[in-house]
N, C-alpha and C positions, 0 to 999 in steps of 0.2 A: 696327259703328262705321268714320265716316269718318277719312282719313287724307290730309292735306296734306304733299305736300312743299314743303318751300321754300330758295329760294335764297339762298346769305349767299356773300358773298366770305371767305378764309381768314386772314384777319389775326385777332388777339389784337379790336380793338375792333369792327372787323366782325361776330363773332360770339360778343362782347357786348352787342353791338345787338340781333342775329338772336332770343341767347339771349333776354332781355327780350322783344321781342311775341311771343313763343310762350308762356310765360308768363303776360301777361293773357292768350293767348287762350286756355292751358290756364283758368284763373279761366271766364273765359267761356262756356267749353265741356271740361266737363270730364271728357266724353266723347268727344273726337278722340284722333286722336297725329297729333304734329307727325314730321315726318322734314328731318332739313337736308341742303343741296348743296355742301357745300363748292368752289367756281368759282374758277379762276382767270383773270381779267380784264387783257386789254395793260398798265396802266395797275399791277395787280400785275406784269407781268414786264420791265414797260424801270424800273431805277433811277440806269439810270448819268447819264441823262437827265434836262433839266428841262423840267418839265409844260410847259412850251409852247412847248419844243422837238422834242414826238413830234408836235403838232397833234388835227386832230379834235373830234370832241369825244363824249360818252361813255365816254370811257376806263376807267371804272372800272364800269360799268351794260353793257356790250353783249353780253360772253359770257353775263350772268346775263342781257338782253331774251331773247336766241337759242333758253336755259329753255325760257321764258317761254312765245315763241312752239310749241316742240319739247314743247309739255304734259310735259317733264321736271318740272315743278315750276309750284309753282300757283300762291305769289302768290312776289316776294323785299323784304326787304329792304335799302336802300341811304341812306347818308346823300343825304339829301335837295339840301346843295352839288353831289354828283357825278351831276344829272343835270341833261342839258342842258332848255336851256327850254322844249323839243316833242317833247311825246311822235312815238314810230314807232307810224305808224298801225297798232288793234288793242292796242293797253293803254293803260292807266290811273294814277294813281293813286292807287290803292281808301281810300288813308288815312292821312293826317298823326297821327299823337302829337303829343300836347301838349309843345309843345317847352325845351328847355332851356335855362343859357346859351350866348346866340349870340356871345359876344365874345369875344378875342383875346387868347391870355396869352402874356405874357412868363416865360420861365425861364434862368435865370442864374444864373453859375457857386456865387455868395455871397449871393444874393439882393440886387442892386440891382438899381430900379429903371431905366425907360427918362432918366430923367433923372438916374439915377445914373452910369450908363455912364459910364467916360472915352472924349476925348474917339477917335474912329477906330476902335471899336470893331466889334468882328469879329461878325455880325448872320446866325444861319443862319438860311433858308426860302427856299421853294423856291414859293412863291408871290409872282409882278407883283403882285398889289392889294395884299399887306405891304409888300412894296418899296415900292410907289409909298408910301405912303401915310405910312411910318417914318425915309425921306428928302425930304421931306416938314414933316415938322416935328423931324430930327434930319438935314442935308443931309452934318454929316460923316461918320456915320455909311457902315460896311460891308457891303456887305451879298452875300450867296455864296450857291448852291446848297446844299440842303441837302435826300435827299430818303427814304423808307423808313419801316418804320410809328414806333409812338410812341418804344418798345427804343430801334428804332435810333439814333433821332434823337437821345433822350435820352444813351444813351454814349457819342454824341460829343461830343456839350457836356464832360460831366463828362471825358470824352478829351483834352479845353484844345481840340479845336477852333476849339469857337467862346465869343464870350464871354456871349453868348447866343442862344438858340432863341427862335422865334414861335410857337403850337400853336392851335390853340379850345378853348375850358377846356368845348367841350363832349366832348373827344375823354378827354382825362385825368377827366375829373367818371366820366364812364360803367368807364372801368379803377382807378377809386379811387389814380389821382396826382394827386387836387388839392392835397396836400401841397406839392408841389416846385411850387409855383406860386410869379413872385417880385410879381409884376403883373398886376391886368385892367389891358387898356387899354382906356379909356374911348375910347366907338364918337366917342368928335370927334375925335379924334388915328386909332382905327381903324377904318373901320367894317367889318363881316364880310362878308363870302361869301354870297353870295343864297342863304339856302337855312341857313345854317349851324346850329346844333345840334336842324337839327326833323330826325324821319326819313321817311320815305315807303316807303310798301311798295306797291309796284305787283303789276297783275295783269292776265291779258287782260279787256279792255273787255264780252264777253258771257259770265263763268263771273260767275251775278246770286249763286250760292251762295256763291263767294267775296268778292266785296264784299258784298255782306248782314250776313259774318262778321266780313270790317274793318273797315266801318263803322262797325260801333259802337267804333272805336279813334279813330277820329276825329274830335278837338278842331278846334272851329265861329274861330276865332277865331287857334289858331295858322295853320291854314290860307286864314283872310285874309286874315290879313298875309302871307302865303309867296305868297300869287297877284300880292300888288300885287309883291312883288321881283324875281318870277320876270316877270311884266310889263316889268317893267322891264331884266331879259336878254333879256328873246324882242326889244324891240322895236330890241336893240341888235347884236343878233345874237350876241351874246356868250356864253362859255363860263370853265372854268376858267380860260383859258389867256391870259385878256388881265385887266389891273391894274382890272376891276368891282365895287363893291363895292354892299351897298345893306342897306338895312336898314328893318324895322316895328312901331310898336307896337296896338296896337289898345285902347281905352280907351273903353272905355263906346256902342261900334259906331264910331266914328272911327277910320282907317287914318291913321296920322303916320308918312310915307315916307322915307328921307333917301337919297341916290342919290351914285355918286360913278361917274369914267372919271377917272387920273391915269397920267400918263409914267410908268414904269418909273423914271428917273432923280428922280423928283418934285419937278422941274423941272412942267411942268403939270398944274392937277390944275384942273376942273369936275368944280360940286358942287352940289345943291336939293336941294331941303322943299319937299313937299305933301304936304296931306290931305284928304276927305273920308267915304264912305262903300259907296262904290263898287269893288273893293282893280284894276279890271281902271281904270279910268277915272282914279286915282293913280296908277297904272303907268304909265303913257300918258301923264302930267303930267309927270313928270320925267323922264322918258325926251325928250323933247320939252325939257323945259330944260337937261338937261346937248348935247342936241347941237346947239342956240341957239348955244352957251359954246365948242364946238367939238369933240364929248368926236370924233366919226369919223374925226376927220383922226389925230388920237390913233391909235384903233381900228387906223387901215387903217396906219400907223407899225407901230406894233404885225406887225403882223400880217408885212407885207414879213419884220422882221427873224429873225419868225423860224421866215419860209422859204429863211432863209440856208443 
């Protein structure tokens, strides 16, 4: 009986996602066995500093990728938004299953929407991307960093530390917390993170048996959409520590991508859209457009600020 070793982070959400993938693979290969290896990443260890200050790409994947290199694991399940735009040599994304809801959501103490929150309301988010877009929409809001898993953040909201917090719809959906959502924030107000709502199953590029298994879970439309988004991110040399958002949809083979770069205070916003049939070409086109609007200067300032 073939046994696959599976790398995953230890959080409730990560384990839920990994177990879902294993369940799908068991349906395809009923005789195979799968053993989970829980790995603690640097991003999981440092909880008292905002992500943008921790620095470095791949905060939530590096240690897991080392387990792939060392052949302790055969494949690993990640949230695609945690993956750097460029993968380490010798590793590939073997499958991207069908994406779930990519939007950001608002959770507030008494069910208020973004428009209903009081003047100067305190919002918890560790994401510069979310902060930039929220402040562009409502400059009166106060933004404060909140780290930790879904349960920790929701507890902080319930304890009255914040008027509202912003999370990803996908994470709440996967752990059956949709009932807590006060509002799905339209992508016109808050463009999601690159790859948000999608999973990435990573493996070694030369492991043909694992690639063959994982390939059966791949969703072609989702892969096209996130390829456009990740091309945009790669051209801008960005990671999850900078205020970059992008969201692509695919309809009848046509990829429609919108990308943004904003200053963390929301005062500067570069945004553009394009469509076409080649995800790489579309991603590069949108990246070039925001660069012409001044995105490089914004990103350079953010990096400089993070290094202080």
